[in-house]
N, C-alpha and C positions, 0 to 999 in steps of 0.2 A: 639271247637271254633277256636283254632289255626290251626287245620288241614283244616278246611273249608276255612280260609283266605288264606292258602297256595295254596289250589286248585284254588281259584279265581284269584290269582296272576299268576299262570301258564297259565290260560285261557287268561288273558289280554295280557301277553307277546306273546303267540302264535298268538293272533289276530293281534297284532302290527306287528309282523314279517310277517304275511301273507299279510297285507296291503302294507308293503314295497315291498315285492316280486311282488305283483300284480301291484303296481304303476310302478315299474321298468320294468315289462313286457310290460305294456301299452305304456310307453314312448319309450322303446327301440324297441319294435316289432310293436305295433299298430300305434304309432306316430299320434295322433289325430289332426284333423283340429281345428284351432282357428281363431278368427277375432279380429283385432286391429284397433283402430281409430288413424289416423295421421292428425293433425290439422295444418292449415296455411302453406300448401304446395304451393310454388310459381308457378304461371301459366305463361307459355311462349306463346306469340303469334307468330305463324310461318310465317305470311305474313306481317311483319312490313314494308318490302320494298314496298309492294303494297300501304300501308297506306301513306308512305312517297311520293310515286309518285303522289298520289291523294291529297297531302297536308292535310292529316287528322291526328289528334292526339287525344289520349284519354284525355278528359277534362270534369269535374274536374279530376286532376291527382289522382291516387290512386294505392296502392300496390295490384296487382292481386294475390289473394291466394284462396285456397279452402281446404275443409276437405274431407278425403277419407278413406273408410274402406278397409283394406287389409285382405284377407283370404288365408290361406295356412297351410301346415303341420307345426306343432309347431316347429319342428327343423329348418325349413326354416324361419319361421316367426321371430325367435329369431335373425336371422342375418340381418333382414331388418331395415334400418335407413331412415331418411328423405332424405339423400343424394342418396339413391338407387332409389328414386321415382321421375320421371320427368313427370310433367303434362303439356300438351300443347293443343293448339286449334287454329283454323283458323277462321277469320272473313270473311265469304263468302259475296262477293259483298258489300264491306263496303260503307256506306253512312253516311252523317251527321245526327246525332241523335242516337237513341238506336239501338244497334246491338247485335246479339247472338253469343256466342262462345260455340261450342260443345266440351266438354273436353275429352281428351284421356290420357292414361298413358303408359309410357315406363319404364320398369324395367328389370334388369338382373336376378332377383330372380324368382323362380318357385312359383308364387302366383297369385291370382285373386283379383279383386278390384271392388269397388262399391262406387259411389259418393253420398254424401248427396243430391247434386243437380248437375246433369251432364251438365246443361246449365248455362252459366254466361252471364249477361247483362252488356255491357259497352256503354258509351256515347262517340261518336266521334264528334269533332268539326273541322271545316275548319280552316287552318292557312291562315290568310289574311294579307295584307299589306295596310296601308293607311298613308296619310300625316297629321301631326298635326302642328299647329302654335307654334312658340317659344315665350314665354313670359319671360322677365327678370324682376325679383323682386329686388328692391333696398331697403336695410335695413341699419340701423346705424344712429348715431346722425347727420351726415352730408348728409343724403340721398337727401336733397333738393339742394345740392351743385353740383349735376351732370349736366354737360352740354349735353353730348351725349354718347351713347353706340353704337358702330358699330361692328357687328358680322362679322367674317371672311367670305369673299366672299359674304357679304351682305345676308347671309342665313336667311330665314324667317320661313322655315318649316323643319321638320325632318320626315323621313319615319319610321314607327313603324310596327312591325309584332308580331303575336301571335294568340292564339285561338280567334275566332270571338267575343265571349262574353267579353273577356278581352279587346280587341281592342276597342269595343264599349264603354267601361267604360272610356277610356282616352279622356279627353276634351282638354288638351293642354300639351306642353312640357315646363317645368319651370326650369330656372337657377336663382341663387341668387348671388347678389353682395352686399358686405358690405362696406359702406363708413363711415369713422370716421374722427377725426381731423387730424390724421397722414396720411390720404390717399392722393395720388398724381396721376397725369396722369399715366396710366399704361396699359400694355397688360396682361390680365389675362385669364387663362384657367378655364372655368366655367363648372361644372358638370351639366348634364341635367337629369331631372327626369320626367317620365310620371305621370300625376296626374289626378284624377277624378274631378267632379264638386265641391267637398268639399275640394280640395287641398291635398287629401291623395294620396301617391305614390301607383301606381298600379303595384304589383309584377307580374313577369312572362312575361313581355313585353320585346321584343328585339328592341333596337334602332339602326338605321343606324349610328348615332353618339352618343357616350356616353358623349361627352364634346365638347365645342366649344371655340375658342379664341375670346375674346372681347376687343376691343380698347376703353378704358374708358377715357373720357376727363372731367375735372372738370371746373366749372365756374372760371373766373379770377376776382380777386379783385384789386382795385386801389383806393388810396386816392387822391382826387382832390380838388382844392379851390372852394369856393362858391362865385359866382358873383352876387352882389346885383343889381337888375334891378330898378333903381330910375326913376320914371315917372314925377317928378316935378323938379323945379329949385333949390331945397334945396341941399346943398352940405353935403356929409357925413363927419362930423367932429368928434372931440373927445367926444362930448356929446352923440353920437349915438353908442351904444354898441351892437354888434352881439353876440348871444349866442355861436356861433361857426363859424369858418372861413373855415373849410374843412369838407368833407363828404366822406365816403367810399362807392364806387359803386361796383356792382357785375353784371357780365353778360358774354356773349360769348367773347372770346379774341379779335376777329376781331372788335367787336363793342366797347369794353372797350378801345382798343388802340386808337380809334379815338376821345375819349372824354378827353378834357383838363380841363374842369370846368363844374360846374352845376349852372345854372342860377335860380334866384328866380322869382316868379310871380311879376308883376309890383307893386311897393309900393310908396305911397306919404308920404314922411317924414314929410311934414307939418301937416299931419293928426294925427301924434303921439304926443300927448300932453306931457308936462313936467311931469316926474315921472311916465309915463305910458309905458307899453310894448305892442308890437303887434306881433302876429304870422304871419310869411310870409312863404307860401308854396313854395316848390321847384318844378321846372319843371323837370320831370323825363323822359329821352328819352326812346323810345320803345326798349325793349330788355334789359333794365337795372333795377335792383332792388336796393333800399337803405333802411336802417333801419330808418333813420331820414326823416320824411315826411315834416317837416317845421323847420325853425329857429325862434328865437325871437330877435326883435330889441327893445332896450330900450332907451328912451330919458332921459338922466341924467342932463338935463340943470337946473333943480330946485332940491334943496336939499330935499330929502325925509326922512321920519322917517323909519328906518329899524330895525326890531326886528327879532330875530331867536329863535325858540323854538325847543326842541328835544323831539320826541315821541318814544315810544317803541312799539314792536309788540302787547303788551297788550292794547295799546291805539287805535288800528285799529279795526273798526267795519266791519264785513262781512255781506253783504246783498244779497238777491236773489240767494241763493244756491239751485236753482231748480234741478240741476243734482246730488245733494247730494255728492259733492266733499268732500273727507276726508280732514279735516283741516290740517293734517300733510303734505298734498301735496302742500299746499300754503306756499311758502317760503317767509315769511315776514322778512325784515331786523330787527335786534335788535335795530338799531338806525336810526331814520328818522329825518332829519333836515328840518324844515319848515321856510322859510324866508318870511316875510310879509313887503311890502312897502306901505306907505301911506303918504300923505302930513302932515307936522308938524301941531300940534295944532288942528287937526280935531277931533280925538277921540283916546282913548287908548284901545288897543286890548290885551286881556289876552289869555293865552294858552287855557283856557276852552272855549273861544269864537270860536275856530277853531276845528271842528270835522272831523277827517279823516275816510274814509271808502273805501271799495273795493266792487264794483258791479260785481258779478260773471256772470251776463248776458252779460257783455262786455268783456269777455275773447277773446283775439286775436287768431284766428284759425291758423294763420301763424306761430307764435312763442310761443304760449301758455303763453302770458303775460297779465297782467291786470293792468290798471292805478290806482294809488292811488289818490282818489278824496277828495274834502273837501266840507264842508257846513258851513255857518256862517250867523248869523243874521245881520252882518255888510256888507256894500259894500266895498270890498277890491279892490284897484287898481291893485295890482299884488301880486301873491303868488308863491313861488318857493318851490317845494317839491323834496327833494333829499335823496335817490333815488325816482324816481317818478313812479315806477312800481314794481310788484312782479311777480314771476314765478310760474306757475302751473305745477306740474310734472304729 
């Protein structure tokens, strides 16, 4: 049994040595041919100058690569790397749209090649130039305080260039200016961006100007006295009290500089009964804005009963919240003083007789404020609510 095992081992060793000798002979003498796949070989377009002369570019942009089979003697094939293989092609008679590239190979090694696909399809687009309007967006807490924005050289349009499909996406050129409480008249350099109809920046577009200087002027503010326009023979004495004697106006500087006072609408003092207040609207010149639309004149010639109640934010009722405004956005003061005037000995009014509420259908679009209103079963000559409004964020 042992002898038989020894005889088999000898045969196996002889077979192994024979295989090694045969393999060595084949590799050294015969040198067989092999085929190897090289992937993602870059493709060079040889007539790019012609494309440039015709204002054509490959779009959408992509990396041109191909896969190639290389065949040759095994000894030569071992020496071949990607760097030894140059794939190139020419776009014959290039036009806008799909074009064919017939691929060729250049290599210093003694090998043959075969492509998975010898023809590559690329899309060419024309590089075009067009003008687009400039639009300046104003943001910030004081954006309504801007008087004028003048761009350098009064420029209104900017020339853009790029592949036709990209240029067609651009609707306008946008620059942004931020105005807050610390802003002043200034000359700013504003970055310009090409945007589509949704306001999204279109990448891959070249602008004639990437930025523009803007001369920014803010509105001028000034406090001036209020001039009461009395239309009857009653003299304004100490019994008639105005709620305020001055008002702050805002507008273009050349207009504001010409205004020394703001006049009220005509008022007959004789029509204001004792203990009664009357709202008198102000005459606002064109080009001027004011926060106070009217003042109040009160006749104090007869002693009135005056009571003051204090309300908290929990005492305020909110009605007509049709837009589902979050209650946290309604900034109600923690303390609201309500002064009620009425003639003595008429009736006695308690705090519960005055209900305060906010009607969210009456929010001011200009400054996002809403008046605090009241309702009562009693006829009240005058009521003063301080503060008289809330802010909606």
